[in-house]
Wavefront OBJ file of the C-alpha trace (Angstrom):
o trace
v 233.002 23.282 67.382
v 235.237 26.123 68.522
v 235.193 26.279 72.282
v 234.825 30.041 71.966
v 231.229 29.444 71.053
v 230.514 27.565 74.235
v 230.470 30.343 76.743
v 227.080 31.682 77.409
v 225.875 32.698 80.662
v 226.720 32.935 84.177
v 224.448 34.280 85.494
v 222.870 34.667 87.358
v 222.864 34.374 85.457
v 220.981 33.764 87.242
v 219.472 34.419 88.173
v 220.311 34.973 88.221
v 219.473 35.832 89.118
v 218.558 35.288 89.171
v 217.101 35.096 91.271
v 216.117 38.416 92.546
v 213.901 40.277 94.704
v 214.436 42.142 97.768
v 215.948 43.041 103.258
v 213.283 41.697 105.760
v 209.529 41.708 106.037
v 206.893 39.993 108.191
v 206.777 36.219 107.952
v 203.222 36.478 106.631
v 204.580 38.127 103.480
v 206.465 35.096 102.206
v 206.565 34.548 98.443
v 207.799 31.496 96.545
v 209.462 31.779 93.136
v 207.335 30.007 90.524
v 209.861 27.936 88.510
v 207.320 27.320 85.747
v 207.120 31.035 84.952
v 210.638 32.219 85.770
v 213.918 32.143 83.850
v 217.347 33.773 83.667
v 218.819 34.838 80.325
v 222.391 35.718 79.417
v 224.378 37.086 76.507
v 228.103 37.350 75.785
v 230.101 38.555 72.803
v 231.706 35.842 70.658
v 234.810 36.502 68.506
v 234.106 40.195 69.170
v 231.682 40.187 66.222
v 228.471 38.502 67.407
v 226.486 37.625 70.530
v 225.741 34.184 71.970
v 222.540 33.982 74.019
v 221.126 31.360 76.319
v 218.956 30.741 79.330
v 218.646 28.893 82.620
v 215.382 27.458 83.932
v 214.995 25.685 87.234
v 214.882 28.847 89.367
v 213.735 28.167 92.925
v 213.698 30.116 96.167
v 211.674 32.399 98.389
v 211.363 36.059 99.249
v 209.960 38.190 102.045
v 208.179 41.199 100.584
v 205.673 43.765 101.810
v 204.513 46.244 99.113
v 204.323 48.956 101.781
v 207.944 48.375 102.816
v 209.706 47.282 99.641
v 213.209 48.217 100.802
v 212.830 45.859 103.792
v 212.535 42.851 101.493
v 214.856 39.850 101.085
v 215.406 36.970 98.685
v 217.235 33.654 98.696
v 217.272 31.945 95.295
v 219.001 29.192 93.347
v 219.391 28.434 89.639
v 220.007 24.912 88.360
v 223.012 25.259 86.020
v 222.169 21.880 84.503
v 219.194 23.548 82.772
v 221.514 25.711 80.651
v 220.271 25.963 77.067
v 221.828 27.902 74.185
v 219.989 26.011 71.458
v 223.051 23.959 70.488
v 223.425 20.620 72.282
v 227.192 20.279 71.743
v 227.847 23.808 73.008
v 225.611 23.200 76.018
v 227.520 20.012 76.850
v 230.838 21.857 76.712
v 229.546 24.729 78.832
v 228.395 22.321 81.518
v 231.919 20.863 81.645
v 235.032 21.816 83.647
v 236.035 24.770 81.443
v 232.905 26.661 82.399
v 230.192 25.711 84.919
v 231.431 22.227 85.841
v 227.897 21.203 86.750
v 228.867 17.770 88.054
v 230.713 19.527 90.893
v 228.671 22.728 91.085
v 225.107 22.079 89.890
v 223.585 25.203 91.437
v 224.324 28.920 91.429
v 222.906 30.918 94.332
v 221.892 34.485 95.117
v 221.200 35.934 98.581
v 220.212 39.569 98.993
v 221.967 41.875 101.464
v 220.444 45.307 100.802
v 217.472 46.732 98.911
v 217.205 50.375 97.850
v 214.619 52.368 95.971
v 215.741 53.339 92.468
v 212.692 55.375 91.464
v 209.022 54.642 90.963
v 208.442 50.873 90.694
v 212.188 50.240 90.608
v 214.605 48.713 93.110
v 218.352 48.222 93.366
v 219.157 44.908 95.046
v 222.661 44.184 96.323
v 223.525 40.604 97.187
v 225.971 37.717 97.044
v 226.081 35.619 93.863
v 227.820 32.250 94.075
v 228.967 30.436 90.914
v 231.353 27.443 90.959
v 231.931 27.911 94.714
v 233.089 31.532 94.192
v 231.008 34.295 95.776
v 231.008 37.913 94.623
v 228.747 40.864 95.352
v 226.494 41.968 92.497
v 223.812 44.632 92.051
v 220.511 43.858 90.325
v 218.461 46.640 88.730
v 214.854 45.576 89.272
v 211.711 46.702 87.459
v 208.841 45.983 89.841
v 207.577 44.132 91.703
v 204.206 44.484 90.025
v 200.875 44.921 91.737
v 199.363 41.713 93.131
v 197.174 39.720 90.718
v 195.340 36.391 91.014
v 195.938 33.520 88.615
v 193.348 31.009 87.434
v 193.813 28.967 90.625
v 193.156 32.018 92.805
v 196.754 32.311 93.951
v 198.171 35.786 94.580
v 201.178 36.512 92.361
v 203.618 39.323 91.604
v 206.169 39.659 88.824
v 209.414 41.494 88.224
v 212.343 41.702 85.856
v 215.977 42.256 86.804
v 219.257 42.931 85.027
v 222.949 43.040 85.827
v 226.378 42.586 84.264
v 229.231 40.516 85.643
v 232.801 39.667 84.725
v 232.974 35.899 84.307
v 236.621 35.849 85.394
v 235.548 37.115 88.822
v 233.910 33.704 89.264
v 236.873 31.665 88.049
v 235.552 31.127 84.498
v 238.723 32.125 82.694
v 238.962 29.905 79.594
v 239.610 31.768 76.331
v 241.427 31.675 72.996
v 243.463 34.485 71.433
v 242.580 35.230 67.807
v 244.988 35.996 64.976
v 243.911 39.638 65.046
v 244.682 39.947 68.745
v 241.087 39.640 69.868
v 239.628 36.871 72.008
v 237.035 34.165 71.430
v 234.850 35.031 74.432
v 234.308 38.414 76.075
v 234.727 38.769 79.832
v 231.535 40.761 80.382
v 228.275 38.829 80.577
v 224.859 40.503 80.532
v 222.139 38.845 82.603
v 218.399 39.436 82.671
v 215.697 37.654 84.642
v 211.922 37.367 84.508
v 210.448 36.195 87.799
v 206.967 35.323 89.056
v 206.330 34.755 92.754
v 203.381 33.124 94.562
v 202.248 34.466 97.908
v 202.123 32.360 101.040
v 203.841 29.241 99.695
l 1 2 3 4 5 6 7 8 9 10 11 12 13 14 15 16 17 18 19 20 21 22
l 23 24 25 26 27 28 29 30 31 32 33 34 35 36 37 38 39 40 41 42 43 44 45 46 47 48 49 50 51 52 53 54 55 56 57 58 59 60 61 62 63 64 65 66 67 68 69 70 71 72 73 74 75 76 77 78 79 80 81 82 83 84 85 86 87 88 89 90 91 92 93 94 95 96 97 98 99 100 101 102 103 104 105 106 107 108 109 110 111 112 113 114 115 116 117 118 119 120 121 122 123 124 125 126 127 128 129 130 131 132 133 134 135 136 137 138 139 140 141 142 143 144 145 146 147 148 149 150 151 152 153 154 155 156 157 158 159 160 161 162 163 164 165 166 167 168 169 170 171 172 173 174 175 176 177 178 179 180 181 182 183 184 185 186 187 188 189 190 191 192 193 194 195 196 197 198 199 200 201 202 203
């Protein structure tokens, strides 16, 4: 298996980011990320001719959010890098190794918001610190939502959102690559990250 096929996400990735919500609200407006209904997805160009896609599950964390004061929100989230899945076991094993996420040393990636801005109706722009492999860089998440509050079958109040960003993997120390005969590279530097997040109120 060409190692060029092993790079997949970063993200946030993660989820992200991400993880991904929102600056500071009343303690009564605490929301917990529902890991059973949340995931981070990533994509990266391979050999400059196709796209490798994968996902991270195991998103945990909490947010403070008041629908009346969305830009005062905050989030602190983690993604378990050991849940990485690209659909190919050998590639996943390589990606979890030292050339990429090195999950034995760095099992978790983390996101902590610093600023939340309105980006239009039902949209937010969330700036925060993303940490991957012990390297922290500032990223900006474009958020659709949060949604209106709904109740699930157990009567719990929930909201949902999606978020997206792009990062340069080399900014986080993930620099492995191979040069092709045509002068191209096996793995692109830019990684696209999207996240789908559900949160439960008061937990």
